[in-house]
C-alpha positions in Angstrom: 0.0 0.0 0.0 2.8 2.4 0.8 4.7 1.6 -2.3 1.6 1.9 -4.5 0.6 5.2 -2.9 4.1 6.7 -3.5 4.2 5.5 -7.1 0.7 7.0 -7.7 1.9 10.4 -6.6 4.5 11.6 -9.2 3.5 15.3 -8.9 4.6 15.3 -5.2 7.1 12.5 -4.9 10.1 11.6 -7.1 10.6 7.9 -6.3 14.3 7.3 -7.0 14.3 3.6 -6.1 12.7 0.8 -4.1 15.1 -1.2 -1.9 14.1 -4.6 -0.7 15.1 -6.0 2.7 14.5 -9.3 4.5 11.6 -8.7 6.9 8.1 -10.0 6.8 9.4 -12.8 4.5 13.0 -13.6 3.3 14.7 -11.4 0.8 14.0 -13.4 -2.3 10.3 -12.9 -1.8 10.5 -9.2 -0.8 12.4 -8.5 -4.0 9.7 -10.3 -6.1 6.9 -8.5 -4.3 8.5 -5.1 -4.8 9.0 -5.8 -8.5 5.3 -6.9 -8.8 4.1 -3.8 -7.1 6.2 -1.5 -9.3 4.7 -3.3 -12.3 1.2 -3.1 -11.0 1.6 0.7 -10.7 2.9 0.9 -14.3 6.2 2.5 -13.1 8.8 0.5 -14.9 11.1 3.6 -14.6 11.6 2.9 -10.9 14.5 0.5 -10.1 14.2 -2.2 -7.5 17.4 -3.1 -5.7 18.1 -6.3 -3.7 19.2 -5.4 -0.2 20.2 -7.1 3.0 19.5 -10.8 3.5 19.5 -10.7 7.3 19.8 -8.3 10.2 23.1 -6.7 11.2 23.6 -8.9 14.2 20.6 -11.1 15.0 19.2 -14.0 13.0 16.3 -13.2 10.8 12.8 -13.4 12.2 9.9 -13.4 9.6 6.1 -13.0 9.8 4.6 -15.4 7.3 2.0 -16.1 10.0 0.6 -12.6 9.4 1.2 -12.0 5.7 1.1 -15.5 4.3 4.0 -17.5 2.8 4.5 -15.1 -0.1 4.4 -12.0 2.1 1.7 -10.6 -0.1 -1.0 -13.2 0.1 -4.4 -12.1 -1.1 -3.1 -9.7 -3.8 -2.9 -12.5 -6.5 -0.4 -10.6 -8.6 1.3 -12.3 -11.6 5.0 -13.0 -11.5 6.9 -9.8 -12.4 8.5 -9.4 -15.8 10.7 -6.6 -14.5 14.2 -7.5 -13.4 15.9 -6.2 -10.3 18.5 -3.4 -10.8 22.1 -4.4 -10.8 24.0 -3.7 -7.6 23.2 -3.8 -3.9 20.5 -1.7 -2.2 23.0 -0.4 0.4 25.3 0.9 -2.4 22.2 2.4 -4.2 21.2 4.3 -1.0 24.7 5.7 -0.7 25.0 6.6 -4.3 21.6 8.2 -4.6 22.0 10.2 -1.4 25.5 11.4 -2.3 24.5 12.5 -5.8 21.8 14.9 -4.5 21.7 17.8 -2.1 18.8 16.3 -0.1 16.7 13.1 -0.2 14.1 11.5 2.0 14.4 7.9 3.0 11.2 6.0 3.7 11.6 2.8 5.7 8.7 0.3 5.7 10.5 -2.6 7.2 13.6 -3.4 9.3 16.2 -0.6 9.1 19.0 -2.9 7.9 19.6 -1.3 4.5 19.7 2.2 5.9 21.8 1.2 8.9 24.4 -0.5 6.8 24.5 2.5 4.4 25.3 4.8 7.3 28.0 2.5 8.4 29.5 2.3 4.9 29.3 6.1 4.3 28.5 8.3 7.3 28.6 11.3 5.0 25.1 10.5 3.7 23.7 12.1 6.9 24.4 15.5 5.3 22.4 14.5 2.2 19.3 13.0 4.0 16.7 15.6 4.7 14.7 13.2 6.8 14.0 9.5 7.4 10.3 8.8 7.7 9.8 5.4 9.2 7.1 3.0 10.4 8.2 1.3 13.5 8.2 1.2 17.3 5.6 2.0 19.8 5.3 3.6 23.3 1.9 3.6 25.0 0.8 0.9 22.6 3.6 -1.5 23.6 4.8 -4.0 21.0 3.2 -6.3 18.5 5.9 -9.0 18.3 6.9 -9.0 21.9 5.2 -7.2 24.8 7.9 -4.5 24.4 8.8 -4.5 20.7 7.2 -3.7 17.3 8.2 -6.0 14.5 10.4 -3.7 12.3 12.5 -2.6 15.2 12.6 -6.0 16.8 14.0 -7.7 13.7 17.0 -5.4 13.5 17.4 -3.3 16.7 21.1 -2.7 16.0 20.3 -1.1 12.6 17.6 1.0 14.3 20.2 2.1 16.9 22.5 3.2 14.2 19.8 5.2 12.5 18.5 6.9 15.7 22.0 7.9 16.8 23.1 9.1 13.3 21.8 12.7 13.5 19.3 12.2 10.6 16.0 14.0 11.3 13.5 11.2 12.0 9.8 11.1 11.7 8.4 8.0 13.5 5.0 6.4 12.8 4.6 4.0 15.8 1.9 1.5 16.6 0.2 4.2 18.6 -0.8 5.9 15.3 -1.3 2.8 13.1 -3.7 1.2 15.6 -6.0 4.3 15.1 -6.1 3.6 11.3 -8.2 0.5 11.1 -9.1 -1.2 7.9 -12.8 -1.7 8.4 -15.0 -3.7 6.0 -16.4 -0.4 4.7 -13.0 1.0 4.0 -11.9 -2.3 2.3 -14.9 -2.1 0.1 -13.9 1.3 -1.2 -10.8 -0.1 -2.7 -12.6 -3.0 -4.4 -15.2 -0.6 -5.7 -12.5 1.2 -7.7 -12.9 -1.7 -10.2 -9.2 -1.6 -11.1 -6.4 -4.2 -10.8 -4.7 -2.1 -8.2 -8.0 -1.7 -6.2 -8.7 -5.4 -6.3 -5.1 -6.2 -5.2 -5.3 -3.8 -2.3 -8.7 -5.2 -1.2 -7.3 -8.7 -1.4 -4.1 -8.2 0.4 -5.6 -6.1 3.2 -8.5 -8.6 3.6 -6.0 -11.5 4.0 -3.9 -9.5 6.5 -6.9 -8.2 8.5 -8.1 -11.7 9.4 -5.0 -12.3 11.6 -5.1 -8.8 13.2 -8.8 -8.9 13.9 -8.5 -12.2 15.6 -5.5 -11.1 17.6 -6.7 -7.7 18.7 -10.5 -8.1 18.7 -11.0 -4.9 16.8 -13.3 -4.0 13.9 -10.4 -4.1 11.5 -6.6 -4.5 11.3 -4.3 -1.6 11.7 -2.7 -0.2 8.6 0.9 0.5 9.2 3.3 1.4 6.4 1.1 3.8 4.3 1.2 6.3 7.1 4.8 7.0 6.0 3.8 8.1 2.5 0.6 9.8 3.8 2.8 12.0 6.0 4.8 13.2 3.0 1.6 13.9 1.0 -0.6 15.3 3.8 1.4 16.0 7.0 -1.6 17.8 8.5 -3.2 14.4 9.0 -0.8 13.7 11.9 0.0 15.1 15.3 3.1 14.4 17.4 6.0 15.9 19.2 9.8 16.1 19.1 11.2 13.6 21.7 14.2 11.5 22.6 14.0 7.9 21.4 16.5 5.2 22.4 16.6 1.7 21.0 17.1 -1.3 23.4 19.7 -3.6 21.8 20.6 -5.8 24.7 19.4 -9.4 24.6 16.4 -10.2 26.7 12.7 -9.6 26.8 12.9 -5.9 26.0 15.2 -6.1 23.0 13.9 -4.0 20.1 11.9 -1.7 22.4 11.7 1.9 21.4 12.2 3.9 24.6 10.2 7.1 23.9 10.7 9.9 26.4 7.3 11.3 25.7 7.2 13.4 28.9 10.8 14.6 28.8 11.8 12.9 32.0 15.5 12.4 30.9 18.1 14.9 29.6 18.1 13.1 26.2 18.2 15.5 23.2 15.1 15.0 21.0 16.1 12.9 17.9 12.7 12.1 16.4 9.3 13.6 15.6 7.1 10.9 17.1 3.4 10.9 16.0 0.6 9.9 18.3 -2.6 11.0 16.5 -4.0 10.5 12.9 -7.1 11.7 11.1 -8.0 8.2 10.1 -10.9 9.2 7.8 -8.7 11.6 5.9 -6.0 9.0 5.7 -8.2 6.5 4.0 -9.7 9.2 1.7 -6.1 9.9 0.6 -5.3 6.3 0.0 -8.4 5.5 -2.0 -7.9 8.6 -4.1 -4.3 7.7 -4.9 -4.9 4.0 -5.5 -7.7 5.1 -7.8 -5.1 6.8 -10.0 -3.4 3.5 -10.9 
């Protein structure tokens, strides 16, 4: 959803590349899924790069139990005809950032690619205007462990690198995404578009929602990653504050926790704009309008 929304917004967003990373499913599948989505959007001009096969330190943890064995179950997309771009995603991030005055990096999964790019070339900090990321939680807790949200839990060490890099960060935590529920009425709006993209969105969200509804007992599943792109298109949909965020990397039950100093009880210098409210109706209106363009 996030990738499709970005690709449907060429007037506002110049998408330089999509970089795949191991996360919800292993890397081979995330590459295929990224290529299939770029094709679905008709944006063959956007390269897809193969990225990191595993986290920086830990072993890979995946989430087929949520998204299905393909990572994109329910979308029923044909195998992509596009081929991945030559080279590695980490190199692409470095090269693209260094070749421009300012870029925005949007992270929709574990932060491995960006973390490794910062290790390889710390100078990219001066060329990254902001990193807008979906990950973490504070009052909402975690969705993978009681303390940790999935994207941060999978690679907390990469998250630590990013949060201590000096890059301006905008963080979309579970506290926001759990306010953006994909109800049956909202799902139906995508299907009613009558397009391949609309049907794919309705299918993938319907598959994903079944697990979340059963887990959380809510009227619909939370919609996470598209909040990143929605913020770039309509920042007025969100409310938050600049706070200090620290990543727990030590092994144990709190590994991957985002320690958000919401009330300013430490002397930590704010390093992230952390959102805690969303206009959910406006959010879905934007998504339907953008998917309707494809």
